[in-house]
DODREN-904226 format. One record per residue (C-alpha): residue in three letters; x, y negated, z negated; residue number from 1. Coordinates in nm, 4 decimals. Last residue first. Example, Ala and Ser with C-alpha at 12.3 -4.5 7.8 and 13.67 -1.06 7.14 Angstrom:
REM residues 2
SER 1.3670 0.1060 -0.7140 2 .
ALA 1.2300 0.4500 -0.7800 1 .
REM end
This chain:
REM residues 328
TRP 27.2981 -11.1499 -22.9830 328 .
ARG 27.5758 -11.0181 -23.2040 327 .
HIS 27.7166 -11.3325 -23.3659 326 .
HIS 27.4078 -11.4110 -23.5724 325 .
VAL 27.3250 -11.0578 -23.6816 324 .
ALA 27.4971 -10.9289 -23.9965 323 .
ALA 27.6839 -11.2441 -24.0996 322 .
PHE 27.3702 -11.4579 -24.0799 321 .
ILE 27.1393 -11.2343 -24.2848 320 .
LYS 27.1837 -11.2938 -24.6579 319 .
GLU 27.3365 -11.6364 -24.7257 318 .
GLN 27.2655 -11.8159 -24.4003 317 .
TYR 26.9185 -11.6702 -24.3628 316 .
ILE 26.8310 -11.7448 -24.7242 315 .
GLU 26.9568 -12.1026 -24.6791 314 .
GLN 26.7491 -12.1536 -24.3651 313 .
LEU 26.4429 -12.0281 -24.5462 312 .
LYS 26.5102 -12.2762 -24.8269 311 .
GLN 26.5349 -12.5604 -24.5774 310 .
MET 26.2057 -12.4676 -24.4137 309 .
THR 26.0409 -12.4505 -24.7546 308 .
GLY 26.1708 -12.7942 -24.8481 307 .
GLU 26.0544 -12.9435 -24.5198 306 .
SER 25.7082 -12.8101 -24.5913 305 .
LEU 25.5431 -12.5449 -24.3773 304 .
PRO 25.2839 -12.6752 -24.1357 303 .
PRO 24.9168 -12.6054 -24.2126 302 .
LEU 24.7814 -12.2606 -24.1256 301 .
ASP 24.5507 -12.2197 -23.8263 300 .
ALA 24.7870 -12.0261 -23.6019 299 .
ALA 24.8713 -11.7880 -23.8866 298 .
ALA 24.5110 -11.6634 -23.8864 297 .
ALA 24.5835 -11.4697 -23.5666 296 .
ASN 24.8250 -11.2366 -23.7428 295 .
ASP 24.5849 -11.1391 -24.0202 294 .
ALA 24.3076 -11.0841 -23.7664 293 .
VAL 24.5348 -10.8667 -23.5516 292 .
GLN 24.6265 -10.6545 -23.8526 291 .
THR 24.2685 -10.6056 -23.9649 290 .
PRO 24.1559 -10.5137 -23.6130 289 .
ASN 24.3993 -10.2192 -23.5891 288 .
LYS 24.7375 -10.1348 -23.4363 287 .
ALA 24.8785 -10.4848 -23.4071 286 .
GLY 25.1825 -10.6282 -23.2348 285 .
PRO 25.3174 -10.9767 -23.2850 284 .
ILE 25.3607 -11.1955 -22.9763 283 .
ALA 25.4622 -11.5460 -23.0830 282 .
CYS 25.3671 -11.8215 -22.8439 281 .
SER 25.4956 -12.1186 -22.6481 280 .
VAL 25.8008 -12.1710 -22.8663 279 .
ALA 25.9903 -12.4953 -22.7998 278 .
ASP 25.7772 -12.6594 -23.0685 277 .
HIS 25.9498 -12.4696 -23.3472 276 .
MET 25.7211 -12.4716 -23.6529 275 .
LEU 25.5345 -12.1916 -23.4740 274 .
ILE 25.8065 -11.9462 -23.5743 273 .
TRP 25.7704 -12.0374 -23.9411 272 .
ARG 25.3934 -11.9893 -23.9112 271 .
LEU 25.4564 -11.6329 -23.7936 270 .
ALA 25.6683 -11.5527 -24.0997 269 .
PHE 25.4108 -11.7052 -24.3357 268 .
GLN 25.1281 -11.5170 -24.1671 267 .
ALA 25.3194 -11.1907 -24.2029 266 .
MET 25.3994 -11.2611 -24.5696 265 .
SER 25.0313 -11.3200 -24.6367 264 .
VAL 24.8989 -11.6624 -24.7318 263 .
LYS 24.6496 -11.6850 -25.0200 262 .
PRO 24.8700 -11.9302 -25.2134 261 .
PRO 25.1797 -12.0504 -25.0239 260 .
LEU 25.4634 -11.7968 -24.9953 259 .
LEU 25.8017 -11.9266 -25.1104 258 .
PRO 25.8325 -11.6914 -25.4099 257 .
ARG 25.8164 -11.3936 -25.1701 256 .
LEU 26.1060 -11.4954 -24.9460 255 .
GLN 26.3824 -11.3750 -25.1801 254 .
GLU 26.2180 -11.0318 -25.1897 253 .
VAL 26.2262 -11.0274 -24.8101 252 .
ALA 26.6018 -11.0854 -24.8196 251 .
GLU 26.6600 -10.7736 -25.0291 250 .
LEU 26.4409 -10.5634 -24.7994 249 .
GLY 26.6342 -10.6894 -24.4987 248 .
LEU 26.9626 -10.5866 -24.6562 247 .
SER 26.8275 -10.2366 -24.7150 246 .
TYR 26.7126 -10.2076 -24.3537 245 .
PRO 27.0283 -10.3342 -24.1872 244 .
VAL 26.9149 -10.6250 -23.9673 243 .
GLY 26.9235 -10.5433 -23.5969 242 .
SER 26.5938 -10.7199 -23.5381 241 .
PHE 26.4259 -10.4536 -23.7575 240 .
THR 26.4499 -10.2346 -23.4469 239 .
GLU 26.4880 -10.4196 -23.1159 238 .
GLY 26.8341 -10.5430 -23.2151 237 .
VAL 26.9491 -10.1808 -23.2192 236 .
ASP 26.9498 -10.1824 -22.8389 235 .
PHE 26.8085 -9.8559 -22.7130 234 .
ALA 26.7796 -9.4889 -22.8145 233 .
GLU 27.0398 -9.4384 -23.0916 232 .
GLY 27.0572 -9.8045 -23.1894 231 .
HIS 27.1098 -9.7450 -23.5624 230 .
ARG 26.7453 -9.7571 -23.6676 229 .
ASN 26.6402 -9.6118 -23.3340 228 .
TYR 26.4730 -9.2856 -23.4399 227 .
GLN 26.3002 -9.4050 -23.7580 226 .
ARG 26.1905 -9.7590 -23.6829 225 .
HIS 26.1453 -9.6306 -23.3281 224 .
ASP 25.8434 -9.4313 -23.4481 223 .
ASP 25.7920 -9.0858 -23.2923 222 .
ALA 25.9673 -8.9092 -23.5838 221 .
GLY 25.7299 -9.0799 -23.8222 220 .
PHE 25.8338 -9.3604 -24.0559 219 .
SER 25.9017 -9.3563 -24.4287 218 .
SER 25.8871 -9.6236 -24.6957 217 .
ALA 26.0764 -9.5423 -25.0172 216 .
ALA 26.3247 -9.8293 -24.9861 215 .
SER 26.0251 -10.0581 -24.9592 214 .
PHE 25.7968 -10.1910 -24.6887 213 .
LYS 25.4878 -10.4116 -24.7064 212 .
GLY 25.6564 -10.7516 -24.6958 211 .
THR 25.5083 -10.8165 -24.3509 210 .
LEU 25.8512 -10.9425 -24.2511 209 .
LEU 25.9896 -10.5881 -24.2248 208 .
GLY 25.7147 -10.5069 -23.9765 207 .
SER 25.9434 -10.4647 -23.6773 206 .
CYS 26.1083 -10.8005 -23.7586 205 .
LEU 25.7736 -10.9791 -23.7785 204 .
PRO 25.8315 -11.1915 -23.4681 203 .
VAL 25.9717 -10.8990 -23.2660 202 .
ARG 25.9079 -11.1243 -22.9661 201 .
ALA 25.8936 -11.5021 -22.9430 200 .
LEU 25.7687 -11.5831 -22.5928 199 .
ILE 25.9263 -11.9036 -22.4629 198 .
GLY 25.7890 -12.0902 -22.1615 197 .
ILE 26.0603 -12.2787 -21.9779 196 .
GLN 26.0134 -12.6495 -21.9164 195 .
ARG 26.3731 -12.6965 -21.7942 194 .
ALA 26.4751 -12.9375 -22.0728 193 .
LYS 26.2748 -12.7321 -22.3199 192 .
ALA 26.4728 -12.4214 -22.2260 191 .
GLU 26.8062 -12.5986 -22.2729 190 .
ARG 26.7151 -12.7174 -22.6220 189 .
PHE 26.5688 -12.3815 -22.7179 188 .
PHE 26.8879 -12.2076 -22.6034 187 .
LEU 27.1343 -12.4303 -22.7873 186 .
THR 26.9908 -12.4002 -23.1372 185 .
ALA 26.6628 -12.2232 -23.2069 184 .
PRO 26.7809 -11.9048 -23.0339 183 .
ARG 27.0125 -11.8305 -23.3326 182 .
GLN 26.7369 -11.7759 -23.5889 181 .
ARG 26.7012 -11.3980 -23.6017 180 .
PHE 26.5965 -11.3132 -23.9610 179 .
ILE 26.3189 -11.5744 -23.9822 178 .
ASN 26.2057 -11.4700 -23.6347 177 .
PHE 26.3079 -11.4897 -23.2706 176 .
ILE 26.3726 -11.2019 -23.0326 175 .
ILE 26.3488 -11.3380 -22.6786 174 .
GLN 26.0967 -11.3525 -22.3968 173 .
VAL 26.1932 -11.6106 -22.1382 172 .
THR 25.9436 -11.7706 -21.9031 171 .
LYS 25.9155 -11.9538 -21.5710 170 .
VAL 26.2136 -11.8212 -21.3750 169 .
GLN 26.1560 -11.9824 -21.0356 168 .
PRO 26.4585 -12.2135 -21.0404 167 .
TYR 26.7207 -11.9562 -21.1440 166 .
GLU 26.9425 -12.1323 -21.4016 165 .
ILE 26.6947 -12.0139 -21.6639 164 .
ALA 26.8344 -11.6619 -21.6394 163 .
LYS 27.1902 -11.7624 -21.7314 162 .
LEU 27.0872 -11.9248 -22.0585 161 .
ALA 26.8651 -11.6308 -22.1496 160 .
GLU 27.1374 -11.3780 -22.0731 159 .
GLU 27.3932 -11.5603 -22.2874 158 .
ILE 27.1398 -11.5815 -22.5722 157 .
LYS 27.1217 -11.2022 -22.5737 156 .
GLU 26.8590 -10.9264 -22.5614 155 .
VAL 26.6426 -11.0697 -22.2874 154 .
SER 26.2919 -11.0481 -22.1459 153 .
VAL 26.2768 -11.2302 -21.8159 152 .
GLY 26.0362 -11.4397 -21.6110 151 .
TYR 25.8004 -11.4138 -21.3184 150 .
HIS 25.4900 -11.5876 -21.1882 149 .
GLN 25.1822 -11.5101 -20.9787 148 .
LEU 25.3015 -11.1690 -20.8676 147 .
LYS 25.2022 -10.9358 -20.5810 146 .
GLY 25.1002 -11.2306 -20.3631 145 .
ALA 25.3607 -11.1599 -20.0953 144 .
ALA 25.5363 -11.4887 -20.1714 143 .
VAL 25.5540 -11.3889 -20.5390 142 .
LEU 25.7022 -11.0518 -20.4435 141 .
GLY 25.9563 -11.2284 -20.2232 140 .
ASP 26.0616 -11.4580 -20.5057 139 .
LEU 26.1093 -11.1477 -20.7197 138 .
VAL 26.3372 -10.9964 -20.4559 137 .
ASP 26.5343 -11.3222 -20.4378 136 .
PHE 26.5728 -11.2977 -20.8160 135 .
VAL 26.7502 -10.9659 -20.7763 134 .
ALA 26.9635 -11.1035 -20.4903 133 .
PRO 27.0937 -11.3769 -20.7208 132 .
LEU 27.2915 -11.1141 -20.9168 131 .
TYR 27.4537 -11.2699 -21.2244 130 .
TYR 27.1527 -11.2070 -21.4470 129 .
VAL 27.1661 -10.8414 -21.3477 128 .
ALA 27.5158 -10.8055 -21.5002 127 .
THR 27.3702 -10.8418 -21.8511 126 .
PRO 27.1924 -10.5082 -21.8174 125 .
PRO 26.8143 -10.5506 -21.7916 124 .
CYS 26.5965 -10.6406 -22.0890 123 .
HIS 26.2679 -10.5793 -21.9077 122 .
LEU 26.2543 -10.8126 -21.6097 121 .
GLN 25.9294 -10.9955 -21.6683 120 .
LEU 25.6208 -11.0017 -21.4471 119 .
LEU 25.3470 -11.2572 -21.5064 118 .
ASP 24.9894 -11.2694 -21.3805 117 .
LEU 25.0276 -10.9524 -21.1732 116 .
SER 24.8345 -10.9560 -20.8450 115 .
GLU 24.5843 -10.7135 -20.6935 114 .
THR 24.4584 -10.5793 -21.0247 113 .
GLN 24.3792 -10.2436 -21.1788 112 .
LEU 24.6327 -10.2858 -21.4610 111 .
ASN 24.7747 -9.9377 -21.4038 110 .
LYS 24.7604 -9.9764 -21.0250 109 .
LEU 24.9257 -10.3178 -21.0271 108 .
SER 25.1811 -10.1777 -21.2717 107 .
ARG 25.2663 -9.8963 -21.0294 106 .
GLU 25.2986 -10.1388 -20.7380 105 .
VAL 25.5292 -10.3595 -20.9443 104 .
PHE 25.7549 -10.0675 -21.0340 103 .
ALA 25.7733 -9.9590 -20.6704 102 .
THR 25.8636 -10.3115 -20.5579 101 .
LEU 26.1329 -10.3319 -20.8247 100 .
ASN 26.2769 -9.9986 -20.7150 99 .
GLU 26.2918 -10.0686 -20.3438 98 .
ARG 26.4077 -10.4290 -20.3757 97 .
ASN 26.6944 -10.3540 -20.6116 96 .
TYR 26.7417 -10.3568 -20.9878 95 .
GLY 26.8850 -10.0054 -20.9932 94 .
GLU 27.2365 -10.1343 -20.9309 93 .
SER 27.2207 -10.3132 -21.2678 92 .
THR 27.2028 -9.9798 -21.4451 91 .
HIS 26.9418 -9.7994 -21.6548 90 .
PRO 27.0242 -9.4419 -21.5608 89 .
ASN 26.7413 -9.3682 -21.5376 88 .
LEU 26.5372 -9.6707 -21.4368 87 .
ARG 26.1951 -9.6888 -21.5993 86 .
ARG 26.3290 -9.9764 -21.8056 85 .
GLY 26.3098 -10.2131 -21.5126 84 .
ALA 25.9682 -10.3749 -21.5235 83 .
LYS 25.7656 -10.5862 -21.7613 82 .
THR 25.4041 -10.6943 -21.8077 81 .
ALA 25.2374 -11.0242 -21.8861 80 .
VAL 24.8596 -11.0375 -21.8984 79 .
TYR 24.6514 -11.3551 -21.9117 78 .
PHE 24.2980 -11.3989 -22.0396 77 .
LYS 23.9670 -11.5265 -21.9091 76 .
GLU 23.6699 -11.3389 -22.0564 75 .
SER 23.3666 -11.2758 -21.8333 74 .
PRO 23.4734 -10.9242 -21.7389 73 .
ARG 23.5092 -10.8045 -22.1005 72 .
GLU 23.4780 -10.4257 -22.0666 71 .
GLN 23.6636 -10.4056 -21.7364 70 .
ARG 23.9345 -10.6449 -21.8517 69 .
LEU 23.9740 -10.4435 -22.1715 68 .
ARG 24.0061 -10.1267 -21.9644 67 .
ALA 24.2936 -10.2846 -21.7741 66 .
ILE 24.4489 -10.3631 -22.1131 65 .
LEU 24.4262 -9.9961 -22.2068 64 .
ARG 24.5839 -9.8996 -21.8746 63 .
GLU 24.8807 -10.1312 -21.9321 62 .
SER 24.9408 -9.9826 -22.2783 61 .
ARG 24.9225 -9.6294 -22.1420 60 .
GLY 25.1769 -9.6981 -21.8672 59 .
ASP 25.4417 -9.4519 -21.9839 58 .
GLY 25.3434 -9.5127 -22.3476 57 .
TYR 25.4902 -9.8593 -22.3266 56 .
VAL 25.7136 -9.8045 -22.0230 55 .
ASP 25.5208 -10.0243 -21.7793 54 .
ALA 25.5301 -10.3155 -22.0193 53 .
THR 25.2855 -10.5238 -22.2259 52 .
ASP 25.2273 -10.8803 -22.3389 51 .
PHE 24.8716 -11.0039 -22.3865 50 .
PHE 24.7681 -11.3695 -22.3733 49 .
ASN 24.4198 -11.5046 -22.4532 48 .
ILE 24.3879 -11.4665 -22.8305 47 .
GLY 24.0749 -11.6566 -22.9352 46 .
LEU 23.9721 -11.4416 -23.2322 45 .
ASP 23.7110 -11.2461 -23.0326 44 .
LEU 23.9788 -11.1690 -22.7741 43 .
ALA 24.1991 -11.0148 -23.0422 42 .
HIS 23.8989 -10.8247 -23.1749 41 .
HIS 23.8515 -10.6630 -22.8365 40 .
LEU 24.2158 -10.5566 -22.8258 39 .
THR 24.2004 -10.4084 -23.1761 38 .
LYS 23.8792 -10.2168 -23.1085 37 .
MET 24.0371 -10.0895 -22.7872 36 .
ALA 24.3492 -9.9634 -22.9644 35 .
ASP 24.1442 -9.8000 -23.2388 34 .
GLU 23.9355 -9.6083 -22.9842 33 .
ASP 24.2391 -9.5150 -22.7747 32 .
SER 24.3954 -9.3659 -23.0875 31 .
VAL 24.7139 -9.5094 -23.2361 30 .
ALA 24.9896 -9.2697 -23.3473 29 .
GLY 25.3203 -9.4071 -23.4730 28 .
TRP 25.5045 -9.7116 -23.3517 27 .
ASP 25.6790 -9.5700 -23.0436 26 .
ALA 25.3787 -9.5763 -22.8090 25 .
GLY 25.1252 -9.7863 -22.6216 24 .
ILE 24.9214 -9.9551 -22.8945 23 .
ALA 25.2433 -10.0676 -23.0662 22 .
TRP 25.3958 -10.2095 -22.7486 21 .
ALA 25.0986 -10.4382 -22.6852 20 .
GLY 25.2277 -10.7695 -22.8213 19 .
PHE 24.9329 -11.0026 -22.8640 18 .
SER 24.9259 -11.3828 -22.8789 17 .
ILE 24.9585 -11.6270 -23.1642 16 .
SER 25.0147 -11.9649 -23.0014 15 .
SER 24.7213 -11.8851 -22.7746 14 .
VAL 24.8109 -11.9676 -22.4169 13 .
GLN 24.7463 -12.2760 -22.2046 12 .
TRP 24.8531 -12.1869 -21.8534 11 .
GLY 25.0005 -12.4212 -21.5916 10 .
THR 25.2814 -12.1739 -21.5316 9 .
ARG 25.5479 -12.4418 -21.5817 8 .
GLY 25.6265 -12.3481 -21.9433 7 .
LEU 25.3419 -12.1764 -22.1228 6 .
GLN 25.1592 -12.4794 -22.2618 5 .
ARG 25.0275 -12.4251 -22.6123 4 .
TYR 24.6960 -12.3223 -22.7639 3 .
GLU 24.6001 -12.3187 -23.1335 2 .
MET 24.3347 -12.0818 -23.2622 1 .
REM end
């Protein structure tokens, strides 16, 4: 496993870390037993950073990670959670001291800890990034010892650029993968200049970049890849990165000839992300030990060639750019 600096937190985190949405909810059924086997195997493989949220299974994901801490008390690992999406309606006015404090207290209880390692605002409305009072609240929670660090999870480049103007924002979580390349330009440059940790989320394009799907693939009614394919429940960029499903399948077929021998499509996609040194870690999800092992192996692959990187850029420009680049 490779480890990278997470911005100004002082932490060295595994370059392939663990996104815990899938073990919480919205990706089909995962039993507690399978979830725990997967989490334990992640630790066994050297993964030391877990990303979750208070709304993943209404706290289930946080509680599973708390159980992991109980079962592996000698292991040092970091947990990032998120707050804000419990608001209904989800408006900027809801990001106030009372609500944020209540969300933090609930996550502290779920995670069975006295202080959160890292709290992230969970894709709030764009207006929140223009409200210094919100970040003052977070500063207060740090001063009170409820948080060690805080950052943001964003939908748009504009939001990321605004967020890092606040001096105590330590991390930005943003969608970044072969089919969502825009962050690698202006935002990565600005983030590096400010020593911001970058968490690359949706790194496998909701599984599209595993190469395992086809036009005949189906998803359960409780899977966001079914119920949010057109943005019915939340931002469509969270599902297949906003790439129309059929278009994504076509682009994946163009990627296949580029795979090195004995490298899975998922590993290839994750290794592409790690070619960008501004990225602290990618946070793919996993629902079983086999998936987490396949993901983790990407950290040990050799760099992709310059020719491969150029070809991937061409595929993005030709197939994907017009559908997503301007939107986020």
